[in-house]
C-alpha positions in Angstrom: -23.5 -57.1 -26.6 -24.3 -60.7 -25.8 -27.8 -62.1 -25.9 -28.0 -62.2 -22.1 -26.8 -58.6 -21.7 -29.2 -55.7 -21.5 -32.7 -55.5 -20.1 -34.6 -56.1 -23.3 -32.6 -59.2 -24.2 -32.8 -60.6 -20.7 -36.6 -60.2 -21.0 -36.6 -62.1 -24.3 -34.6 -65.0 -22.8 -37.4 -65.4 -20.2 -39.7 -66.8 -23.0 -39.4 -70.5 -23.6 -41.2 -72.9 -26.0 -41.3 -76.5 -24.9 -42.0 -79.1 -27.6 -44.0 -82.1 -26.3 -46.3 -82.0 -23.2 -45.7 -85.6 -22.1 -44.7 -86.4 -18.6 -41.3 -84.7 -18.9 -42.5 -81.7 -20.9 -45.5 -80.8 -18.7 -43.8 -81.1 -15.4 -40.9 -79.0 -16.7 -43.3 -76.4 -18.2 -45.1 -76.1 -14.9 -41.9 -75.9 -12.9 -40.4 -73.2 -15.2 -43.6 -71.2 -15.2 -43.7 -71.3 -11.4 -40.1 -69.9 -11.3 -41.1 -66.9 -13.4 -40.5 -68.0 -17.0 -43.2 -67.3 -19.6 -43.7 -70.8 -21.1 -45.5 -72.0 -24.1 -46.2 -75.8 -24.5 -46.8 -77.5 -27.8 -48.8 -80.8 -27.8 -50.3 -82.4 -30.9 -52.8 -84.7 -29.0 -56.1 -82.7 -29.0 -57.5 -84.5 -26.0 -54.5 -83.9 -23.9 -54.2 -80.4 -25.1 -57.8 -79.5 -24.1 -57.4 -81.1 -20.7 -54.2 -79.1 -20.0 -55.8 -75.8 -21.1 -58.6 -76.4 -18.6 -56.0 -76.9 -15.8 -56.4 -80.7 -15.7 -53.3 -82.8 -16.2 -54.0 -86.0 -18.0 -51.7 -88.0 -15.7 -51.2 -88.1 -12.0 -48.2 -86.4 -10.4 -48.2 -85.1 -6.8 -48.9 -81.4 -6.7 -49.1 -81.0 -10.5 -52.8 -80.1 -10.8 -52.8 -77.3 -8.3 -49.6 -75.8 -9.7 -50.8 -76.1 -13.3 -54.0 -74.1 -12.4 -51.9 -71.5 -10.7 -49.5 -70.8 -13.6 -52.4 -70.9 -16.1 -54.3 -68.3 -14.0 -51.2 -66.1 -14.0 -50.8 -66.6 -17.8 -47.3 -67.9 -17.2 -48.1 -71.0 -19.2 -50.0 -71.3 -22.5 -50.5 -74.2 -24.9 -51.1 -74.8 -28.6 -51.2 -77.7 -31.0 -48.7 -76.2 -33.4 -45.4 -74.4 -32.9 -46.0 -70.6 -32.8 -44.8 -68.7 -35.9 -43.2 -66.1 -33.8 -39.6 -66.7 -32.8 -38.7 -67.8 -29.3 -35.2 -67.3 -27.8 -35.3 -70.8 -26.2 -36.8 -74.1 -27.5 -36.7 -77.2 -25.3 -37.4 -80.6 -26.9 -39.1 -83.1 -24.6 -40.9 -85.5 -26.9 -40.9 -89.3 -26.2 -38.1 -91.6 -27.2 -39.6 -95.1 -27.0 -37.9 -98.3 -28.2 -39.6 -100.7 -30.6 -41.3 -103.6 -28.8 -39.6 -106.4 -30.8 -36.2 -105.1 -31.7 -35.7 -102.6 -28.8 -34.3 -100.1 -31.3 -34.9 -96.4 -30.3 -37.3 -94.3 -32.4 -36.1 -91.0 -33.6 -39.1 -89.9 -35.7 -40.6 -87.6 -33.1 -37.3 -85.9 -32.3 -36.7 -85.4 -36.1 -40.2 -84.0 -36.6 -40.0 -81.4 -33.8 -36.4 -80.5 -34.8 -37.7 -79.7 -38.3 -40.5 -77.6 -36.9 -38.1 -75.6 -34.7 -35.7 -75.1 -37.6 -38.4 -73.4 -39.6 -39.2 -70.7 -37.0 -36.0 -70.2 -34.9 -33.6 -67.3 -35.3 -29.8 -67.3 -35.5 -29.8 -66.5 -31.8 -32.3 -69.1 -30.6 -31.0 -71.8 -28.2 -32.3 -75.3 -28.6 -32.1 -77.6 -25.6 -32.7 -81.3 -25.9 -34.1 -82.9 -22.8 -35.5 -86.2 -24.1 -33.5 -89.4 -23.2 -31.6 -90.3 -26.3 -29.0 -92.6 -27.8 -25.5 -91.1 -27.4 -24.7 -88.8 -30.3 -28.3 -87.9 -31.1 -28.0 -84.2 -30.4 -24.9 -83.8 -32.5 -25.7 -86.3 -35.3 -29.5 -86.0 -35.7 -30.8 -82.7 -34.2 -27.9 -80.4 -35.2 -27.8 -81.3 -38.9 -31.6 -80.6 -39.1 -31.1 -77.2 -37.5 -28.2 -76.4 -39.8 -30.4 -76.7 -42.9 -31.8 -73.3 -41.8 -29.2 -71.8 -39.4 -25.5 -71.8 -40.1 -24.3 -72.1 -36.5 -27.2 -73.2 -34.2 -26.9 -72.8 -30.5 -27.7 -76.2 -29.0 -27.4 -78.0 -25.6 -28.4 -81.2 -23.9 -29.9 -81.2 -20.3 -31.5 -84.5 -19.3 -34.5 -85.0 -17.1 -33.6 -87.0 -14.0 -36.6 -86.7 -11.6 -38.3 -89.5 -9.9 -41.8 -90.0 -11.2 -44.2 -89.2 -8.4 -41.8 -86.7 -6.9 -41.0 -84.7 -10.0 -42.2 -81.3 -8.8 -40.2 -81.7 -5.6 -37.0 -83.0 -7.2 -36.9 -80.7 -10.3 -36.1 -77.8 -7.9 -33.4 -79.6 -6.0 -31.6 -82.1 -8.2 -28.4 -81.1 -10.1 -29.0 -80.3 -13.8 -26.3 -81.9 -16.0 -25.6 -79.8 -19.1 -23.4 -80.3 -22.1 -23.4 -78.0 -25.2 -22.0 -77.5 -28.7 -20.0 -74.4 -27.6 -19.3 -72.1 -24.7 -22.1 -69.7 -25.5 -24.7 -72.4 -25.6 -23.4 -73.9 -22.4 -23.5 -70.5 -20.6 -27.0 -69.7 -21.7 -28.4 -73.2 -20.9 -26.8 -73.1 -17.5 -28.2 -69.6 -16.8 -31.7 -70.9 -17.6 -31.6 -73.9 -15.3 -29.8 -72.0 -12.5 -33.1 -70.2 -12.0 -34.8 -73.5 -11.3 -32.2 -75.4 -9.2 -29.2 -74.2 -7.2 -26.8 -76.8 -8.8 -25.9 -77.0 -12.4 -23.2 -79.5 -13.5 -21.5 -78.4 -16.7 -19.8 -81.2 -18.6 -17.4 -81.0 -21.5 -19.6 -82.3 -24.4 -23.1 -83.1 -25.6 -22.3 -86.8 -25.5 -21.1 -86.7 -21.9 -24.5 -85.2 -20.8 -26.4 -87.7 -23.0 -24.7 -90.8 -21.5 -25.0 -89.6 -17.9 -28.8 -89.9 -18.0 -28.5 -93.4 -19.5 -25.9 -94.4 -16.8 -28.2 -93.1 -14.0 -30.9 -95.6 -15.1 -28.7 -98.6 -16.1 -27.0 -98.4 -12.6 -30.4 -98.6 -10.9 -31.5 -101.4 -13.2 -28.4 -103.4 -12.5 -28.8 -102.9 -8.7 -32.4 -104.2 -8.8 -31.3 -107.1 -11.0 -28.8 -108.3 -8.4 -31.5 -108.2 -5.8 -33.9 -110.3 -7.9 -31.2 -112.8 -8.7 -30.3 -113.1 -5.0 -34.1 -113.7 -4.4 -34.1 -116.4 -7.0 -31.1 -118.1 -5.3 -32.8 -117.9 -2.0 -35.9 -119.6 -3.5 -33.7 -122.5 -4.7 -32.4 -123.0 -1.2 -35.9 -122.6 0.4 -34.9 -119.7 2.5 -36.5 -116.2 2.9 -34.9 -113.8 0.4 -36.1 -110.7 2.2 -34.8 -111.9 5.6 -31.5 -112.8 3.9 -31.0 -109.4 2.3 -32.1 -107.3 5.3 -29.8 -109.3 7.6 -26.9 -108.9 5.1 -27.4 -105.1 5.0 -27.9 -104.6 8.7 -25.0 -102.7 10.3 -22.6 -103.6 7.5 -22.1 -100.5 5.4 -20.2 -102.2 2.6 -23.3 -104.2 1.7 -26.4 -102.3 0.5 -28.4 -104.8 -1.5 -31.8 -103.5 -2.8 -35.0 -105.5 -1.9 -36.4 -107.6 -4.8 -39.4 -106.8 -6.8 -40.7 -106.0 -10.3 -38.7 -103.4 -12.2 -40.1 -101.4 -15.1 -41.4 -97.9 -15.9 -40.8 -95.7 -18.9 -37.1 -95.2 -18.2 -35.7 -98.4 -16.8 -37.4 -100.6 -19.3 -35.8 -98.8 -22.3 -32.6 -96.9 -21.3 -30.4 -100.0 -21.2 -31.5 -100.8 -24.7 -30.9 -97.3 -25.8 -27.3 -97.4 -24.5 -26.7 -100.8 -26.1 -28.0 -99.4 -29.4 -25.6 -96.4 -29.1 -22.7 -98.9 -28.8 -23.6 -101.1 -31.8 -21.5 -99.1 -34.3 -18.5 -99.7 -32.1 -19.3 -103.5 -32.0 -19.5 -103.4 -28.2 -22.2 -105.3 -26.3 -22.6 -104.2 -22.7 -22.9 -107.7 -21.1 -23.8 -106.8 -17.5 -26.3 -104.1 -18.5 -28.2 -106.3 -20.9 -28.1 -109.3 -18.7 -29.6 -107.3 -15.9 -32.4 -106.0 -18.1 -33.0 -109.6 -19.4 -33.5 -110.8 -15.8 -36.2 -108.2 -15.2 -37.9 -109.0 -18.5 -38.1 -112.7 -17.6 -39.3 -112.2 -14.0 -43.1 -112.1 -14.8 -42.7 -115.3 -16.9 -41.0 -117.0 -14.0 -43.7 -116.1 -11.6 -46.4 -117.1 -14.1 -44.8 -120.5 -14.4 -44.8 -120.9 -10.6 -48.5 -120.0 -10.4 -49.4 -122.3 -13.3 -47.6 -125.2 -11.6 -49.5 -124.6 -8.4 -52.8 -124.2 -10.3 -52.3 -127.5 -12.2 -51.4 -129.4 -9.1 -54.6 -128.2 -7.4 -56.8 -129.0 -10.4 -57.9 -125.5 -11.2 -59.8 -124.8 -14.4 -57.6 -122.1 -15.9 -60.4 -120.6 -18.0 -62.7 -120.1 -15.0 -60.3 -119.5 -12.0 -60.5 -115.8 -11.0 -57.1 -114.1 -11.0 -56.8 -110.6 -9.5 -53.9 -108.3 -10.1 -53.5 -105.6 -7.6 -51.4 -102.5 -8.6 -51.6 -101.8 -12.4 -49.3 -98.8 -12.5 -45.6 -99.5 -12.8 -44.9 -98.5 -9.2 -46.8 -97.8 -6.0 -44.2 -95.7 -4.1 -44.3 -92.9 -4.8 -47.8 -93.3 -6.3 -48.4 -92.8 -10.0 -51.0 -93.8 -12.6 -48.4 -94.6 -15.3 -48.8 -97.9 -17.2 -45.7 -97.4 -19.3 -43.3 -100.3 -18.6 -45.7 -101.7 -16.0 -45.0 -105.2 -14.7 -48.8 -105.8 -14.7 -49.0 -105.4 -18.5 -46.3 -108.1 -19.0 -47.9 -110.3 -16.3 -51.3 -110.2 -18.1 -49.7 -111.4 -21.3 -47.7 -114.2 -19.5 -50.8 -115.4 -17.6 -53.0 -115.4 -20.7 -50.4 -117.3 -22.7 -50.5 -120.0 -20.1 -54.3 -120.4 -20.3 -55.6 -118.1 -17.6 -58.7 -116.3 -19.0 -60.6 -114.8 -16.0 -58.3 -111.9 -15.1 -59.3 -108.6 -13.3 -57.3 -105.7 -12.0 -57.3 -103.0 -9.4 -55.3 -99.8 -8.9 -55.9 -96.8 -6.6 -55.1 -94.3 -9.4 -55.3 -96.0 -12.8 -58.8 -95.4 -14.2 -61.2 -98.3 -15.0 -61.1 -97.2 -18.6 -57.4 -97.7 -18.8 -57.6 -101.0 -16.9 -60.1 -102.2 -19.6 -57.6 -101.2 -22.3 -55.4 -104.0 -21.0 -58.2 -106.4 -21.9 -59.0 -107.3 -18.3 -61.9 -106.3 -16.1 -61.5 -103.5 -13.4 -62.5 -104.5 -9.9 -63.0 -102.5 -6.7 -60.7 -103.3 -3.9 -63.6 -104.5 -1.8 -64.4 -107.1 -4.5 -60.9 -108.0 -5.5 -60.6 -111.0 -3.3 -64.2 -112.3 -3.6 -64.0 -115.8 -5.0 -60.5 -115.2 -6.4 -58.3 -118.3 -6.7 -55.2 -116.3 -7.2 -54.3 -112.8 -6.0 -51.0 -111.2 -7.2 -49.7 -107.9 -5.7 -48.0 -106.2 -8.7 -46.9 -102.9 -7.0 -46.5 -101.8 -3.4 -49.0 -98.9 -3.1 -49.4 -98.1 0.6 -53.1 -98.5 0.3 -52.7 -102.3 0.0 -51.1 -102.5 3.5 -54.3 -101.1 5.0 -56.6 -103.9 3.8 -58.1 -106.3 6.4 -56.0 -109.3 5.3 -57.8 -111.9 7.4 -61.2 -110.9 6.0 -59.8 -110.8 2.5 -58.3 -114.3 2.7 -61.6 -115.7 4.0 -63.4 -114.4 0.9 -61.0 -116.2 -1.6 -62.0 -119.4 -3.3 -60.1 -122.4 -1.8 -57.5 -123.6 -2.4 -56.0 -120.2 -3.1 -52.7 -118.6 -4.0 -51.6 -115.3 -2.5 -48.6 -113.8 -4.4 -47.1 -111.1 -2.1 -44.6 -109.9 -4.6 -43.4 -107.0 -2.4 -43.4 -108.9 0.9 -45.9 -106.5 2.4 -47.4 -109.2 4.7 -45.8 -111.6 7.1 -48.6 -113.7 8.7 -47.7 -117.3 7.7 -50.0 -118.7 10.4 -52.9 -116.8 9.0 -52.3 -118.1 5.4 -52.0 -121.6 6.7 -55.2 -121.4 8.7 -57.1 -120.0 5.7 -55.8 -122.7 3.3 -54.0 -120.1 1.2 -50.6 -120.7 -0.3 -48.3 -117.8 0.3 -45.5 -116.8 -2.1 -43.3 -113.8 -2.9 -40.3 -112.9 -4.9 -37.6 -114.6 -2.8 -40.0 -117.0 -1.1 -41.9 -119.9 -2.7 
């Protein structure tokens, strides 16, 4: 009798232990609990753990808090700091996989640690599913050998997280789940588990195929946006409007679908191209387009900072005293998040400070004042953001910024002033000219 056969064993398969309650882990845990699984989440951070136990997520995701409270009240989701000693039929690894800031080499320490913890308590029949974004070969070459120290033939699969941050609880129930496994039994069980969450499961032929698909999803988007930003830079050289150019090129011509320019970052796009490049090093292959696209994004804030410095110098601003306001600290504004990982604002702050700007402040509709201060700038309310500011830079496109009274805001800026509309949210050139405010954007000087 197979593990999925029989009432008792079907009931056991319904219990899942998820290792790591980060963004990926917590949203998955809540979604699985909502669908009827009995989920236990493991998180070593005491502060985060206490918050989740009280039904309060420590990050913002649309619909997450209400759903978390519901599944906790139903006792479908529980938490602990350490992995339970009792055996679970299914373990899912969702710990973070950052890259080092200087070398861009992926870290494996967290995956190794939780793999060892699982190996000590799992049974021969336990299924281990890796969901963290990893270098190709990680499941087979790092996780599997650790499990084999305790279990002769571990069941193991890879099923990547592919949701859009800000819409995770909506997409997790609709997006196809791509699954690869070590053997047919592991593939069958993993597919059965995720079929309960989403109607579409894509089974692929190997662990490595599933691993690389997640990386390709993100390097594709990264390259798309890089093309848009390079076109914007070309338009700046010619003194033409990059947004107008791209929109006109796309209009009614289905073979052209260029993205609009803007800052590109976040916890996935900023690292996944580097993770893929690392995977290929042992084959002595360097992905040129992928890395060049990432490099273009990583240099964008420096390019904008140089432009602002040139304007400030030509207008005689005292860089130490001139107030610079950054609007939108999270890495994106649509859909709205409070996530600072891979945020363009974090890089822009460093670039501006390295050029001599000292009086920096920031605003975000969701990021807390405490977290803004951690970036070593002063938080500011939206009503005060423009007061006596010499430079205002829109860093993300949160819809709330479109609702500001632009004319009133420009009047309250120190003159001369620079207004960097990075996302081209405003188009009132006569207003800017009248208020003696220089207007710029990505794609327009």
